[in-house]
N, C-alpha and C positions, 0 to 999 in steps of 0.2 A: 088615199094612203100611198106612202112611198117609203123606200129605203135607199140610201145612197152612201158611198164612202166619203170620208174626209181624210186628208193627209197633210201633215205639217212636218217641219224639220225635226220636231220633238216627239212625234207620235202619229198614230192613225187609229181609225175606228169607223163608226157609222152614225148617221143621223137618220131618224125615221119618224114618220107620223102615222098614227093609227087612230082614226076617229079624231077626237079633240086633244090627243096626247102627242106631244113632240118630245122625242128622246134623243140625247146625244150620248153615245157610248164610246168609251176609250178602250180599245183592245190592246194597245201597246204604247208604252212611253207615257206621255202626259199631254194635256191640252189646257192651256191657260186662257181664260175668258174674262174680259173686263166688263163687256156689255153685249147685249143682243137686241136687235130691232125685230119686233114682231108685229103682226097685223092687229092683235088685240092682247090685252094684259091677261096673263094666266091667273087662275084661281089658286093653283097649287104649284109649288116649285120644290123639288126634292132631289137629294143625292142620297140614295138609300133611305135611312130614317131621318136624316138631317135636313133642315130647311135653311138655306143660306139667306143672309140678310140682303135685301134688295131695295131699290128705289125705282119707281116707274115715273116717266115723264112723257108727255105727248111729243111725238116727232112727226115729221112729214110722212104721211102714209101709214102711220101706226103708232106703236108704243116703244119707247126705249127702256129696256130693262137693264139697270146698272147694278152690279154687285158691289157691296160696301168695301170689299177688298177683292183683288183678282181671284177668281175661282179657278182652282186647279183640279182637274179630273185626272186621276191616276189610272193605270191599267186595271181594268175590271170594274171601274165605276161608271155609273150612268146618271146623267142629269135628266130628270123628267119634269115636264111642264104640262099642266092640263088646265 
């Protein structure tokens, strides 16, 4: 388990892992994500009660998770994958 900050020109927040759940929280501003590379494909992906459309492909060393349109996390929103 871990928790670490992330900072970009458009916002900041935290990324954390607890058990099998990876969470990216936006505390201020926004975070736009087109894709994520993970070790294994998640069973569930949520932003609150919504499930974003994604496509997964095999990549060197893991899985590439691509969002059908760039995902934009606003202040107070959390992307959770488990």
